[in-house]
C-alpha positions in Angstrom: -1.3 -93.9 71.3 -4.3 -96.2 71.7 -3.1 -98.0 74.8 -2.3 -94.7 76.6 -5.7 -93.0 76.1 -8.0 -95.7 77.5 -10.2 -94.7 80.4 -11.1 -96.5 83.6 -14.6 -96.4 85.1 -13.9 -96.0 88.8 -15.6 -98.0 91.5 -15.8 -101.3 89.7 -15.1 -104.1 92.0 -14.0 -107.6 91.0 -16.8 -109.8 89.7 -15.2 -112.9 91.3 -13.2 -113.4 94.4 -9.5 -112.7 94.0 -8.6 -116.3 94.9 -11.0 -117.8 92.3 -9.9 -119.4 89.1 -9.3 -117.1 86.1 -12.2 -116.3 83.7 -11.6 -118.1 80.5 -12.4 -116.3 77.3 -12.3 -117.7 73.7 -11.6 -115.1 71.1 -11.1 -115.6 67.4 -8.3 -114.4 65.0 -10.9 -112.4 63.1 -11.1 -108.7 62.3 -14.4 -108.5 64.0 -12.8 -109.5 67.2 -10.6 -106.4 67.6 -12.4 -105.4 70.8 -11.2 -108.6 72.5 -7.6 -107.9 71.4 -7.8 -104.3 72.6 -9.5 -105.3 75.9 -6.8 -107.9 76.6 -3.8 -105.8 75.5 -4.9 -102.6 77.2 -5.8 -104.2 80.5 -9.5 -103.3 80.3 -10.6 -106.6 81.8 -8.2 -105.9 84.7 -9.7 -102.5 85.2 -13.1 -104.1 85.7 -11.6 -106.3 88.4 -11.5 -109.4 86.1 -8.8 -111.9 85.9 -9.3 -113.0 82.2 -7.2 -115.5 80.3 -7.8 -115.1 76.5 -7.2 -117.8 74.0 -7.7 -117.2 70.3 -8.9 -119.8 67.8 -9.7 -119.7 64.1 -13.5 -120.0 64.3 -16.5 -119.3 66.4 -17.7 -122.8 65.8 -14.6 -124.1 67.7 -15.3 -121.6 70.4 -18.9 -122.7 70.9 -17.7 -126.3 71.2 -15.3 -125.3 73.9 -18.1 -123.3 75.7 -20.4 -126.3 75.5 -17.6 -128.5 76.9 -17.1 -126.2 79.9 -13.6 -125.3 78.8 -14.3 -121.6 78.6 -16.7 -119.2 80.4 -17.2 -116.7 77.5 -16.8 -117.0 73.7 -16.9 -114.8 70.6 -18.6 -115.9 67.4 -21.0 -115.1 64.6 -24.6 -116.2 64.9 -24.5 -119.3 62.7 -22.8 -121.6 65.2 -25.4 -120.7 67.9 -28.4 -121.3 65.5 -27.0 -124.7 64.4 -26.2 -125.7 68.0 -29.8 -124.9 69.1 -31.4 -126.8 66.1 -29.3 -129.8 67.1 -30.4 -129.5 70.7 -33.8 -127.7 70.6 -34.8 -128.3 74.2 -35.3 -125.0 76.0 -33.7 -123.7 79.2 -30.7 -126.0 79.8 -28.0 -124.6 82.0 -25.3 -125.1 79.4 -27.3 -123.5 76.5 -25.3 -120.7 74.8 -26.9 -117.3 75.1 -25.9 -114.0 73.5 -25.0 -111.2 75.9 -24.4 -108.5 73.3 -23.6 -107.8 69.7 -20.2 -106.1 69.2 -20.0 -105.7 65.4 -22.2 -105.3 62.3 -20.7 -105.5 58.8 -21.9 -106.2 55.3 -18.4 -106.4 53.9 -16.6 -108.7 56.3 -17.1 -112.0 54.3 -16.0 -112.3 50.7 -16.4 -114.8 48.0 -13.0 -114.7 46.4 -11.9 -116.1 43.0 -8.6 -116.0 40.9 -8.7 -112.8 39.0 -7.8 -114.5 35.7 -9.7 -117.8 36.3 -12.8 -119.2 34.7 -15.2 -117.6 37.2 -15.8 -114.0 36.1 -19.5 -113.8 37.0 -21.6 -115.5 39.6 -23.3 -117.7 36.9 -19.8 -119.1 36.1 -19.9 -120.9 39.5 -22.4 -123.5 38.2 -20.7 -126.9 38.1 -17.7 -125.7 40.1 -16.3 -126.0 43.6 -16.5 -123.5 46.5 -14.4 -123.9 49.6 -15.7 -122.7 53.0 -15.6 -123.6 56.6 -18.9 -125.4 57.3 -20.8 -124.8 60.5 -19.9 -121.1 60.5 -21.3 -118.0 59.0 -19.4 -118.8 55.8 -22.0 -121.5 55.1 -24.9 -119.0 55.6 -23.1 -116.3 53.6 -22.7 -118.7 50.6 -26.4 -119.6 50.8 -27.3 -116.0 50.6 -24.9 -115.3 47.8 -26.3 -118.3 45.8 -29.9 -117.2 46.2 -29.2 -113.6 45.5 -27.5 -114.5 42.2 -30.1 -117.1 41.2 -27.7 -120.0 41.4 -28.8 -123.6 41.9 -27.1 -124.7 45.1 -27.2 -128.3 44.0 -25.2 -127.4 40.9 -22.3 -126.1 43.0 -20.1 -128.3 45.2 -19.2 -126.9 48.5 -16.1 -128.3 50.1 -15.4 -128.0 53.9 -12.0 -126.7 54.8 -10.4 -125.6 58.1 -10.1 -121.9 58.0 -6.3 -122.0 57.8 -6.5 -124.3 54.7 -8.9 -122.3 52.6 -6.4 -119.8 51.1 -4.0 -122.6 50.1 -6.9 -124.6 48.6 -7.7 -121.6 46.4 -4.1 -120.9 45.4 -3.5 -124.6 44.5 -6.7 -124.8 42.4 -8.5 -127.3 44.7 -11.5 -125.1 44.5 -12.6 -122.4 42.0 -13.8 -120.0 44.7 -13.6 -119.6 48.5 -15.7 -117.8 51.1 -13.1 -116.1 53.4 -13.1 -113.4 56.1 -10.6 -111.1 57.7 -7.7 -111.6 58.4 -7.6 -114.4 55.8 -8.6 -112.0 53.0 -5.7 -109.6 53.9 -3.3 -112.6 54.0 -4.5 -113.7 50.6 -4.0 -110.1 49.2 -0.6 -109.8 50.9 0.8 -113.0 49.4 -1.3 -113.0 46.2 -1.3 -109.4 45.2 -3.8 -108.8 42.4 -4.1 -112.5 41.6 -7.4 -112.7 43.5 -10.6 -110.6 43.6 -13.8 -110.5 45.6 -17.0 -111.3 43.6 -19.6 -108.6 43.4 -22.5 -109.3 45.7 -20.4 -110.5 48.7 -22.0 -107.7 50.7 -25.4 -109.4 50.6 -24.6 -111.0 54.0 -24.9 -108.7 57.1 -22.6 -110.2 59.8 -23.1 -109.9 63.5 -20.3 -110.7 66.0 -21.4 -111.5 69.5 -20.3 -112.3 73.0 -21.7 -115.5 74.3 -21.9 -117.4 77.6 -23.9 -120.2 79.0 -27.4 -119.7 80.5 -26.0 -120.8 83.9 -23.4 -118.0 83.9 -25.8 -115.4 82.6 -28.3 -116.1 85.3 -25.9 -117.1 88.1 -23.2 -114.5 87.7 -24.9 -111.3 86.5 -22.2 -109.0 87.9 -19.5 -111.0 86.1 -21.4 -110.7 82.8 -22.0 -106.9 83.4 -18.3 -106.4 84.1 -17.3 -108.3 80.9 -19.6 -106.1 78.9 -18.2 -103.0 80.5 -14.7 -104.0 79.4 -16.0 -104.4 75.8 -17.8 -101.1 76.0 -14.5 -99.5 76.9 -12.6 -101.3 74.2 -15.1 -100.2 71.5 -14.8 -96.6 72.8 -11.0 -96.8 72.5 -11.3 -98.1 68.9 -13.6 -95.2 68.1 -11.2 -92.7 69.6 -8.1 -94.1 67.8 -8.9 -96.3 64.9 -5.4 -96.1 63.5 -4.0 -97.3 66.8 -6.5 -100.2 66.8 -5.5 -101.2 63.3 -1.8 -101.2 64.4 -2.5 -103.3 67.5 -4.5 -105.9 65.5 -2.0 -106.0 62.7 0.7 -106.9 65.2 -1.6 -109.5 66.8 -2.5 -111.2 63.5 0.8 -110.8 61.8 -0.7 -108.9 58.9 0.6 -106.0 56.8 -1.0 -102.9 58.4 -1.5 -101.1 55.1 -3.3 -104.0 53.5 -5.5 -104.4 56.6 -6.3 -100.6 56.5 -8.0 -101.0 53.1 -10.7 -103.2 54.6 -11.2 -101.3 57.9 -14.3 -99.5 56.8 -16.1 -102.8 56.5 -16.8 -102.8 60.2 -19.2 -101.0 62.5 -18.3 -101.6 66.2 -21.2 -101.0 68.6 -22.2 -102.7 71.8 -26.0 -103.4 71.7 -28.9 -105.8 71.6 -31.3 -104.3 69.1 -34.1 -105.6 66.9 -31.8 -106.3 64.0 -30.2 -109.2 65.9 -33.6 -110.9 66.3 -34.3 -110.5 62.6 -30.9 -111.9 61.7 -31.4 -114.9 64.1 -34.8 -115.7 62.6 -33.4 -115.5 59.1 -30.6 -117.9 60.0 -33.0 -120.3 61.6 -35.1 -120.4 58.4 -32.0 -120.9 56.3 -30.7 -123.7 58.6 -34.0 -125.6 58.4 -34.2 -125.2 54.6 -30.6 -126.4 54.4 -31.4 -129.6 56.3 -29.7 -128.7 59.6 -32.8 -129.3 61.7 -36.6 -129.6 61.7 -37.4 -128.0 65.1 -37.5 -124.3 64.2 -41.0 -123.8 65.5 -39.8 -124.8 69.0 -37.2 -122.0 69.1 -38.1 -118.5 70.1 -35.4 -116.1 69.0 -35.3 -114.4 72.4 -34.5 -117.7 73.9 -31.1 -117.3 72.3 -30.4 -114.0 74.0 -30.0 -112.9 77.6 -30.2 -109.1 77.9 -30.1 -108.7 81.7 -26.4 -107.9 82.0 -26.4 -105.4 79.2 -29.6 -103.8 80.5 -27.9 -103.5 83.9 -24.9 -101.8 82.3 -26.9 -99.4 80.2 -30.6 -99.8 79.4 -30.2 -97.5 76.4 -28.1 -100.2 74.7 -31.0 -102.7 74.7 -33.8 -102.4 72.2 -35.5 -105.8 72.5 -38.5 -107.1 74.6 -37.5 -107.7 78.2 -39.6 -110.7 79.1 -40.9 -112.8 76.1 -39.0 -116.1 75.9 -41.5 -117.3 73.2 -41.2 -114.2 71.0 -41.0 -115.0 67.3 -40.8 -112.6 64.3 -43.2 -114.8 62.4 -46.7 -115.8 63.4 
């Protein structure tokens, strides 16, 4: 069983005093966030000497808002909310700026553009003049932009409609939209209750998703041991998932209230790996370029992608997990 074969790295002391307030962590009900579920349920935060209270929301955008407001200490999300946040507040170096501590997941099949199987949209070109539902301010918005460009669609000829994540499936079922950009576990829920009535459009895999652990610059710089211990718990959770993927699926299915067999079909979409490699810088730069083109900001030249990342804690945990420059806050992929 997954929860019985987890290991404990000995000698890890608490990152905060025992009488301090608990560490607040904002997870997401998202298949990419299985490491948070495993770490919490298997006591891996406790084994690092951390008193962590985990609360799950339905989007990384909401988590980032809570991090900015000081309601949580750490948060899980995709890259899009971070990029949009920094374009909205491009000044560099503020204590409450969100910074990425590590990437946990890479996937090219985690987000899907879904349509009714027997509906009018059979090919990407059929989306012209129609309505697409998505949760704006999240990676769904970026994934739709990539899909549209990849398939030669005119974005101005397709109406995008903003929905809360828990409303998108109903909007698609009820015909309020002709297509919807969804992710797990919402895809499995749609399949569970809709059977073969819905299908994913070809080309959904054009988007390469990253799932990251984020804190504020003040926490990253002021509490490095806390950040290192949090990353150690995630390292152990990912190792446990790798050892027993079937057990991880079962744990997450219970957590999310999803049929385990349906969830298992989509399991291979995910690659869990704790790291900070060059690919995250390239993906950040791509999203900055998209966000400016989409009208989300005009200050891209003032943002160095490394300014969105703090690698010190991961480098302290294991230097081999870090493959980005150590000291280049102004680094950019473009001249």
